[in-house]
VODO-461065 format. One record per residue: x negated, y, z of N, C-alpha, C in turn; residue in one letter. Coordinates in steps of 0.05 Angstrom, whole numbers, padded with zeros to 5 digits, always signed. Example, Ala and Ser with C-alpha at 12.3 -4.5 7.8 and 13.67 -1.06 7.14 Angstrom:
// residues 2
-00264-00114+00156-00246-00090+00156-00264-00066+00156A;-00257-00045+00142-00273-00021+00143-00258+00001+00157S;
//
This chain:
// residues 333
+00517-00322+01047+00520-00299+01029+00493-00290+01017M;+00473-00288+01035+00447-00280+01026+00435-00299+01006R;+00440-00325+01010+00430-00346+00992+00443-00343+00965A;+00469-00336+00965+00483-00333+00939+00472-00309+00924R;+00467-00287+00939+00456-00263+00926+00429-00268+00914L;+00413-00283+00929+00386-00290+00918+00388-00307+00893L;+00407-00326+00894+00410-00343+00870+00420-00328+00846A;+00439-00309+00851+00449-00292+00829+00427-00275+00818A;+00410-00264+00836+00388-00247+00827+00368-00263+00810G;+00363-00287+00819+00344-00304+00804+00355-00311+00777A;+00381-00316+00776+00394-00323+00750+00392-00299+00731A;+00397-00275+00743+00395-00251+00726+00367-00247+00715G;+00347-00252+00731+00319-00249+00722+00313-00269+00700L;+00324-00293+00702+00320-00313+00682+00332-00304+00655L;+00357-00293+00656+00370-00284+00632+00353-00261+00620V;+00344-00242+00637+00328-00220+00626+00302-00230+00614L;+00290-00249+00627+00265-00260+00616+00269-00273+00589A;+00292-00288+00587+00298-00301+00562+00303-00281+00540F;+00319-00260+00546+00326-00240+00525+00302-00224+00516L;+00284-00217+00534+00261-00200+00527+00237-00216+00519T;+00238-00243+00521+00217-00260+00510+00194-00264+00529G;+00198-00262+00555+00176-00265+00574+00166-00294+00575Y;+00181-00313+00565+00172-00341+00566+00158-00348+00540F;+00152-00329+00524+00138-00334+00498+00109-00325+00499G;+00097-00322+00475+00069-00315+00474+00063-00287+00484P;+00085-00271+00490+00080-00244+00500+00076-00242+00530S;+00074-00265+00543+00072-00265+00572+00049-00249+00583A;+00027-00246+00568+00004-00231+00577+00002-00204+00564H;+00023-00196+00549+00023-00171+00535+00031-00148+00553A;+00029-00123+00542+00038-00100+00557+00068-00101+00560T;+00079-00082+00575+00107-00081+00581+00125-00077+00557G;+00151-00081+00560+00170-00078+00538+00169-00051+00525P;+00176-00050+00499+00177-00026+00484+00202-00010+00493I;+00201+00017+00495+00224+00032+00504+00248+00027+00486P;+00272+00027+00498+00297+00022+00483+00301+00044+00462V;+00294+00069+00470+00298+00091+00451+00272+00098+00437D;+00259+00078+00426+00233+00081+00413+00236+00100+00388C;+00224+00124+00390+00226+00143+00369+00204+00140+00348N;+00201+00160+00330+00181+00158+00309+00153+00154+00321R;+00146+00171+00340+00119+00169+00351+00115+00142+00365A;+00135+00132+00378+00134+00106+00392+00130+00084+00371C;+00144+00085+00349+00142+00064+00329+00115+00065+00315L;+00105+00089+00309+00078+00091+00297+00057+00081+00317E;+00061+00087+00342+00042+00077+00362+00042+00047+00364G;+00066+00035+00360+00068+00006+00360+00053-00006+00336L;+00053+00007+00313+00037-00002+00290+00008-00002+00297V;-00001+00020+00310-00030+00021+00318-00037-00001+00338N;-00018-00006+00356-00023-00028+00375-00025-00055+00360Q;-00009-00058+00340-00010-00083+00324-00037-00086+00310Y;-00046-00064+00297-00071-00064+00282-00094-00070+00301L;-00094-00058+00325-00116-00064+00344-00116-00093+00352D;-00092-00104+00357-00090-00132+00365-00099-00150+00342A;-00093-00142+00317-00100-00158+00294-00130-00161+00291L;-00144-00139+00292-00173-00140+00289-00187-00152+00313V;-00173-00152+00336-00184-00165+00360-00178-00195+00360A;-00162-00204+00340-00153-00232+00338-00139-00241+00363H;-00123-00223+00375-00110-00229+00401-00080-00221+00401D;-00062-00239+00393-00033-00233+00394-00023-00227+00421P;-00037-00236+00442-00027-00231+00469-00028-00201+00477H;-00040-00185+00460-00040-00156+00466-00013-00143+00457R;+00005-00159+00445+00030-00148+00435+00054-00157+00452L;+00074-00141+00454+00099-00149+00468+00117-00165+00448P;+00110-00190+00445+00124-00207+00426+00148-00221+00439L;+00170-00224+00423+00192-00241+00432+00184-00270+00430A;+00197-00286+00446+00190-00315+00445+00195-00328+00418A;+00216-00318+00404+00223-00329+00378+00215-00311+00355D;+00193-00296+00359+00184-00277+00337+00180-00293+00311V;+00189-00281+00289+00185-00292+00263+00162-00277+00249K;+00143-00291+00238+00119-00279+00226+00114-00291+00199Y;+00110-00274+00179+00104-00283+00152+00081-00268+00140T;+00066-00282+00123+00045-00270+00106+00052-00276+00077E;+00056-00256+00061+00065-00260+00033+00088-00280+00032N;+00107-00276+00050+00132-00291+00051+00128-00320+00060D;+00106-00327+00071+00102-00354+00082+00104-00353+00113Q;+00121-00369+00124+00125-00369+00153+00101-00383+00166V;+00090-00371+00187+00068-00383+00201+00068-00372+00230M;+00050-00383+00246+00048-00375+00274+00033-00348+00275D;+00042-00331+00294+00026-00307+00299-00001-00316+00310V;-00022-00305+00298-00049-00314+00306-00063-00330+00284G;-00047-00339+00265-00058-00355+00242-00062-00336+00218D;-00073-00346+00197-00076-00331+00173-00095-00306+00176G;-00085-00283+00168-00101-00258+00169-00109-00251+00197F;-00095-00261+00217-00103-00257+00244-00131-00268+00250W;-00139-00288+00235-00166-00300+00239-00187-00287+00223K;-00180-00273+00201-00200-00262+00183-00202-00232+00182T;-00183-00218+00193-00185-00188+00194-00209-00179+00209A;-00225-00161+00197-00250-00153+00210-00250-00123+00219S;-00234-00106+00206-00233-00078+00214-00209-00065+00202A;-00200-00042+00214-00179-00026+00203-00191-00007+00182I;-00177-00004+00160-00187+00013+00139-00181+00042+00145G;-00187+00059+00125-00183+00088+00128-00155+00098+00119T;-00144+00085+00099-00118+00094+00088-00096+00084+00107Y;-00079+00102+00116-00057+00095+00134-00032+00111+00127K;-00011+00097+00120+00015+00109+00114+00036+00096+00132H;+00047+00112+00150+00066+00101+00169+00095+00107+00160Y;+00113+00089+00167+00141+00092+00162+00156+00085+00188F;+00179+00099+00193+00193+00094+00217+00223+00096+00213A;+00238+00078+00225+00267+00078+00225+00277+00074+00254D;+00279+00096+00269+00287+00094+00297+00315+00083+00300P;+00332+00086+00280+00360+00077+00282+00361+00046+00285V;+00345+00032+00269+00344+00003+00271+00319-00007+00285T;+00304+00011+00297+00280+00003+00313+00261-00013+00296A;+00254-00002+00272+00235-00016+00254+00213+00004+00246Q;+00189-00007+00243+00166+00008+00235+00154-00005+00210A;+00143+00012+00193+00129+00002+00169+00102+00015+00166G;+00085+00002+00151+00057+00012+00148+00046+00001+00121F;+00034+00019+00106+00018+00011+00083-00010+00022+00087I;-00029+00005+00087-00056+00014+00093-00077-00006+00084G;-00102+00003+00085-00125-00014+00078-00136-00027+00103T;-00145-00052+00099-00157-00067+00120-00183-00080+00109M;-00200-00089+00127-00224-00103+00119-00221-00132+00126H;-00228-00149+00107-00229-00178+00112-00257-00187+00105E;-00273-00192+00125-00302-00196+00120-00313-00171+00107S;-00325-00174+00083-00336-00150+00069-00319-00141+00046D;-00293-00149+00047-00274-00141+00025-00252-00123+00035H;-00244-00104+00018-00221-00088+00025-00195-00103+00017L;-00175-00100+00034-00149-00112+00030-00128-00090+00034V;-00107-00091+00019-00084-00073+00024-00062-00088+00038E;-00051-00077+00059-00031-00091+00074-00005-00074+00076M;+00018-00087+00071+00044-00077+00077+00054-00091+00102G;+00063-00076+00122+00071-00087+00148+00098-00076+00156L;+00115-00094+00165+00141-00085+00176+00145-00099+00203R;+00152-00083+00224+00157-00093+00250+00185-00086+00258L;+00199-00105+00271+00226-00099+00282+00226-00104+00312R;+00239-00087+00326+00241-00088+00355+00269-00093+00364V;+00273-00113+00382+00299-00118+00394+00295-00122+00424V;+00309-00108+00441+00308-00111+00470+00279-00109+00480L;+00265-00090+00469+00238-00084+00479+00216-00102+00470G;+00222-00120+00451+00201-00139+00442+00201-00140+00411R;+00179-00146+00400+00176-00149+00371+00188-00176+00363I;+00209-00175+00346+00222-00200+00338+00216-00208+00309T;+00207-00189+00293+00201-00195+00265+00174-00181+00257E;+00157-00196+00244+00132-00186+00233+00130-00196+00204I;+00133-00178+00185+00132-00185+00157+00108-00171+00144E;+00089-00186+00133+00065-00174+00122+00062-00183+00093T;+00052-00165+00076+00046-00170+00048+00017-00160+00043T;+00001-00177+00031-00027-00171+00027-00033-00170-00003Y;-00048-00150-00011-00060-00150-00038-00090-00153-00034Y;-00100-00174-00046-00129-00178-00047-00139-00174-00076R;-00161-00161-00079-00171-00153-00105-00171-00177-00124Q;-00159-00172-00148-00157-00193-00168-00130-00207-00168G;-00113-00201-00148-00087-00215-00147-00069-00206-00170A;-00071-00181-00178-00057-00171-00202-00076-00155-00219T;-00067-00146-00242-00086-00134-00261-00097-00107-00253G;-00081-00089-00242-00089-00062-00236-00091-00057-00206L;-00113-00044-00198-00115-00038-00169-00139-00019-00166A;-00138-00003-00144-00161+00014-00137-00161+00017-00106D;-00169-00005-00093-00169-00004-00064-00191+00015-00053L;-00215+00016-00065-00235+00035-00055-00225+00064-00057P;-00212+00071-00079-00201+00098-00082-00179+00103-00062G;-00162+00084-00057-00140+00087-00038-00152+00091-00010L;-00172+00075-00003-00184+00076+00023-00197+00104+00027D;-00210+00114+00006-00224+00140+00008-00204+00163+00012A;-00179+00160+00003-00160+00181+00004-00151+00187+00033S;-00153+00167+00050-00148+00170+00079-00118+00169+00087G;-00100+00178+00070-00072+00177+00077-00055+00185+00054G;-00029+00185+00058-00010+00190+00036-00010+00220+00028P;+00001+00225+00005+00006+00253-00003+00024+00266+00018E;+00018+00290+00027+00034+00303+00048+00064+00304+00043P;+00072+00303+00017+00101+00304+00010+00116+00282+00024L;+00104+00258+00027+00117+00236+00040+00126+00242+00068W;+00112+00260+00082+00116+00264+00110+00134+00289+00115L;+00141+00303+00095+00157+00327+00098+00187+00320+00103Q;+00199+00332+00124+00227+00326+00129+00245+00338+00106P;+00266+00324+00100+00286+00334+00082+00303+00354+00098I;+00309+00378+00087+00327+00397+00101+00353+00383+00109P;+00362+00387+00134+00386+00372+00144+00410+00373+00126P;+00415+00395+00113+00438+00398+00096+00436+00381+00070A;+00411+00373+00064+00406+00358+00039+00401+00328+00044Q;+00403+00319+00068+00397+00291+00074+00420+00273+00065R;+00412+00251+00053+00432+00232+00043+00436+00210+00065A;+00459+00197+00063+00464+00175+00081+00447+00151+00075S;+00445+00133+00094+00429+00108+00090+00439+00093+00065R;+00466+00092+00062+00477+00077+00040+00470+00090+00013Q;+00471+00116+00012+00464+00129-00013+00434+00126-00020K;+00417+00128+00000+00388+00125-00004+00383+00096-00014L;+00395+00076-00002+00391+00049-00011+00402+00046-00040I;+00425+00058-00045+00436+00056-00072+00418+00067-00093G;+00405+00090-00087+00386+00102-00106+00362+00084-00110T;+00351+00073-00088+00328+00055-00091+00336+00030-00107A;+00360+00020-00103+00368-00004-00118+00371+00002-00148N;+00378+00027-00155+00380+00035-00183+00353+00032-00197M;+00331+00036-00182+00305+00033-00193+00301+00004-00202Y;+00309-00015-00186+00307-00043-00193+00326-00051-00215F;+00350-00039-00215+00369-00044-00236+00358-00035-00263E;+00345-00012-00263+00333-00002-00288+00308-00016-00297G;+00294-00028-00278+00269-00042-00284+00275-00070-00294L;+00295-00083-00283+00302-00111-00291+00312-00111-00319Q;+00299-00127-00337+00307-00128-00365+00308-00100-00377N;+00289-00084-00371+00288-00056-00379+00291-00053-00410N;+00312-00037-00417+00318-00034-00446+00318-00005-00455D;+00311+00014-00436+00310+00042-00443+00337+00056-00444G;+00359+00041-00437+00386+00052-00440+00400+00057-00413K;+00386+00052-00391+00399+00054-00365+00399+00082-00354G;+00409+00084-00330+00409+00109-00315+00385+00108-00296V;+00366+00126-00300+00341+00125-00286+00338+00150-00268Y;+00341+00147-00242+00343+00170-00223+00315+00180-00214P;+00301+00193-00232+00274+00203-00225+00273+00233-00228F;+00257+00246-00211+00251+00274-00214+00231+00277-00237T;+00228+00301-00248+00209+00305-00270+00180+00301-00261D;+00175+00305-00236+00147+00302-00226+00143+00276-00211D;+00160+00256-00216+00158+00230-00202+00131+00217-00208C;+00119+00205-00188+00094+00189-00191+00096+00163-00175N;+00081+00143-00185+00082+00117-00172+00053+00107-00168R;+00048+00096-00144+00022+00083-00138+00027+00053-00134I;+00011+00037-00148+00014+00008-00145-00013-00004-00138E;-00014-00017-00115-00039-00029-00105-00062-00009-00106D;-00056+00016-00099-00077+00036-00096-00082+00052-00121G;-00070+00046-00144-00076+00060-00169-00051+00074-00179V;-00054+00099-00188-00031+00113-00199-00024+00103-00227R;+00000+00093-00230+00008+00080-00256+00028+00098-00271T;+00029+00123-00265+00045+00143-00280+00028+00168-00284T;+00033+00182-00306+00019+00207-00311-00011+00204-00308N;-00022+00182-00317-00050+00176-00314-00062+00166-00340N;-00068+00185-00359-00077+00177-00385-00104+00163-00385P;-00119+00165-00363-00145+00152-00361-00142+00122-00354N;-00118+00113-00348-00114+00085-00341-00103+00071-00366L;-00115+00048-00372-00107+00033-00395-00117+00044-00421G;-00112+00029-00442-00121+00037-00469-00096+00039-00487R;-00094+00060-00503-00071+00063-00521-00070+00040-00541P;-00046+00030-00546-00041+00010-00567-00021+00022-00587I;-00030+00025-00611-00013+00038-00632-00003+00065-00622D;-00022+00079-00609-00015+00106-00599+00001+00107-00574G;+00006+00083-00562+00023+00082-00538+00007+00074-00513F;+00010+00090-00492-00002+00083-00466+00019+00089-00445N;+00032+00068-00434+00053+00072-00415+00044+00087-00390A;+00019+00084-00382+00010+00096-00357+00005+00126-00360F;+00005+00136-00384+00003+00165-00389+00029+00179-00385A;+00051+00163-00384+00078+00174-00382+00088+00177-00353L;+00108+00193-00350+00121+00196-00324+00140+00173-00318G;+00152+00172-00294+00169+00150-00286+00193+00146-00306C;+00207+00168-00312+00231+00165-00329+00223+00159-00357K;+00202+00171-00367+00193+00166-00395+00185+00137-00398A;+00172+00125-00379+00165+00097-00380+00190+00079-00383Q;+00209+00084-00365+00234+00068-00366+00249+00071-00392F;+00248+00095-00404+00263+00100-00429+00250+00086-00453K;+00225+00078-00451+00212+00064-00473+00219+00035-00475T;+00230+00023-00452+00235-00005-00452+00210-00022-00447G;+00189-00009-00438+00163-00023-00434+00165-00045-00414F;+00182-00042-00394+00183-00061-00372+00202-00084-00376Y;+00208-00090-00401+00225-00113-00407+00213-00139-00398A;+00187-00140-00392+00175-00164-00382+00186-00173-00355V;+00197-00154-00340+00209-00160-00313+00237-00170-00318V;+00241-00196-00318+00266-00208-00326+00286-00212-00303T;+00276-00211-00279+00294-00215-00256+00281-00203-00231R;+00297-00188-00215+00288-00178-00190+00307-00187-00168I;+00298-00206-00152+00317-00218-00133+00307-00216-00104H;+00322-00227-00086+00317-00224-00057+00313-00195-00050N;+00330-00178-00060+00327-00149-00055+00336-00142-00027R;+00318-00131-00011+00324-00123+00016+00315-00095+00021R;+00329-00080+00037+00323-00052+00044+00324-00049+00074F;+00305-00061+00088+00308-00063+00118+00302-00037+00133P;+00287-00019+00121+00279+00005+00135+00287+00030+00119L;+00301+00048+00132+00309+00073+00119+00303+00096+00138V;+00290+00117+00127+00284+00141+00143+00299+00164+00131D;+00323+00170+00141+00340+00191+00130+00326+00218+00133E;+00311+00222+00154+00298+00248+00159+00278+00255+00137E;+00264+00235+00127+00244+00239+00106+00253+00229+00078R;+00278+00219+00076+00288+00209+00051+00273+00186+00040G;+00265+00167+00058+00248+00145+00050+00263+00118+00053V;+00259+00101+00034+00270+00073+00035+00247+00054+00031V;+00247+00033+00048+00227+00011+00047+00242-00013+00035W;+00232-00023+00013+00245-00045-00001+00227-00069-00003A;+00238-00093-00002+00224-00118-00006+00238-00134-00027C;+00224-00141-00049+00237-00156-00071+00217-00175-00083V;+00228-00192-00101+00211-00210-00117+00216-00204-00147I;+00194-00198-00161+00195-00194-00190+00190-00220-00204F;+00208-00228-00222+00203-00252-00239+00197-00243-00267D;+00178-00257-00280+00171-00254-00309+00174-00282-00321H;+00194-00286-00338+00199-00313-00348+00180-00323-00369D;+00161-00307-00377+00140-00316-00396+00148-00314-00425G;+00171-00302-00432+00179-00301-00460+00173-00275-00473T;+00158-00257-00459+00152-00231-00470+00122-00227-00475H;+00111-00242-00494+00083-00237-00501+00080-00211-00516S;+00103-00201-00527+00103-00174-00538+00129-00161-00529T;+00129-00134-00528+00153-00119-00521+00158-00100-00544V;+00183-00099-00552+00192-00080-00573+00202-00055-00559T;+00188-00033-00563+00196-00008-00550+00222+00003-00564L;+00234+00022-00551+00258+00034-00562+00254+00049-00589T;+00229+00056-00594+00223+00069-00620+00214+00049-00641D;+00216+00023-00635+00210+00002-00654+00182-00009-00654G;+00163+00004-00640+00136-00006-00639+00135-00032-00622R;+00118-00050-00630+00114-00075-00616+00088-00074-00601K;+00089-00078-00575+00065-00076-00558+00059-00104-00546I;+00035-00114-00551+00027-00140-00539+00025-00138-00508P;+00035-00157-00494+00034-00158-00465+00017-00181-00455M;-00008-00176-00452-00026-00198-00444-00020-00207-00415R;-00020-00233-00412-00015-00244-00385+00014-00250-00379G;+00032-00242-00397+00061-00246-00392+00072-00268-00411F;+00055-00285-00421+00064-00307-00438+00068-00333-00422N;+00070-00331-00396+00075-00354-00379+00092-00344-00355R;+00107-00362-00343+00124-00354-00320+00107-00346-00296P;+00114-00324-00284+00100-00314-00260+00118-00296-00244S;+00110-00291-00219+00126-00273-00202+00107-00256-00185S;+00118-00235-00174+00103-00217-00156+00120-00212-00131I;+00107-00216-00108+00120-00210-00082+00114-00181-00076D;+00135-00164-00074+00132-00135-00074+00144-00122-00049V;+00128-00103-00038+00138-00083-00019+00137-00056-00034V;+00159-00042-00034+00159-00016-00049+00173+00005-00032E;+00160+00028-00028+00172+00050-00013+00179+00072-00032A;+00201+00085-00027+00211+00107-00044+00215+00132-00028F;+00207+00155-00039+00214+00181-00028+00235+00192-00046R;+00259+00198-00035+00283+00206-00051+00292+00233-00042I;+00296+00250-00062+00306+00278-00056+00329+00284-00075E;+00351+00293-00063+00375+00300-00079+00384+00278-00098N;+00382+00254-00089+00391+00231-00104+00372+00222-00126G;+00347+00233-00126+00327+00226-00146+00302+00216-00133L;+00289+00196-00145+00264+00185-00134+00241+00203-00143I;+00225+00212-00123+00203+00230-00129+00176+00216-00126R;+00174+00198-00107+00149+00184-00103+00154+00154-00098R;+00136+00137-00107+00138+00108-00103+00111+00098-00095I;+00110+00080-00076+00085+00067-00068+00091+00037-00065E;+00074+00021-00078+00079-00008-00079+00055-00024-00071M;+00060-00046-00057+00040-00067-00052+00052-00093-00064V;+00037-00106-00081+00047-00130-00094+00026-00151-00098G;+00033-00176-00096+00014-00197-00099+00027-00220-00114S;+00012-00233-00132+00023-00255-00148+00031-00279-00131G;+00053-00291-00138+00064-00315-00125+00074-00334-00147V;+00080-00359-00140+00091-00378-00160+00118-00367-00172P;+00123-00375-00196+00147-00366-00210+00172-00374-00196Y;+00191-00355-00196+00217-00359-00183+00215-00363-00153H;+00194-00351-00142+00189-00353-00113+00213-00342-00098F;+00220-00355-00075+00242-00346-00059+00231-00336-00032N;+00241-00313-00023+00231-00301+00002+00240-00317+00026S;+00223-00316+00047+00230-00328+00072+00250-00311+00088A;+00254-00286+00078+00273-00268+00090+00297-00265+00072W;+00320-00275+00079+00343-00275+00061+00361-00251+00066Q;+00380-00247+00049+00400-00226+00051+00391-00201+00036G;+00410-00182+00033+00404-00158+00020+00425-00150+00000G;+00419-00129-00016+00439-00119-00035+00444-00139-00058V;+00422-00152-00067+00426-00170-00090+00407-00194-00087S;+00417-00217-00090+00401-00242-00090+00404-00256-00116D;+00408-00241-00137+00412-00254-00164+00386-00267-00174R;
//
């Protein structure tokens, strides 16, 4: 009888070890993550990840044996890629948390040798171990507009992002995702005639630079400067017709308490829009969009009363019609 009990106990330990990933690269890591990992716990896990990253030591993390890791949607081993070149954690830190699905997000600056890099990071926890690590990096010059030094100097997000939505005004996860997806519906083949769910004071930051209500960004062409306009006004001009397809749309992280949605998508530009005809008839040249190209995008939305108030994006150029290593979502058109 005692022998049978010992055998059963050993079998149980084997199952537990398999489920929690003890036979994988996490064997030397700290203990499992709490099952009820709350906001503070998830943000602490992000900090643990960043510390391990700059130490070039994945063994500092509680990784599952089958953890999936990507950089700009390319699958690779944990410890490869940016794990070898990260030199320091930057100053800008914006944390996201979804305790319901045990996922954490982060947009922040990092140092790679003597260069600033912006990183979007998503972590997923299952059975006390990290099972998914999705990272997106913007390196200076990857797209046309950026201000990583300015972003780094700001230290953190606008306080509005961190304010709880009053309980009576909180939307469901499904409604929050639906509002975020309306943004992509309005942006894809933008013609100025869609339904655009923005507040009057909506602002957007892309790769560290504010691309709305910023008349100092860009140069007017025929009296038109898209970046001087607000979110809704931009969409109503049809300026974004260059974005011909937005696919692999995923919304893995939702924070109902703060009205935040974390989205991952691919923007396609088919190269046929060297000029855009605005809704008022003006023709605006679009330099750099006369050839097929795509952008791998992480985009976070702050949504209040069914309207988007703040947007923060990390995006980097990828080959045209690029397909994500992470499948599924609202739309894969």
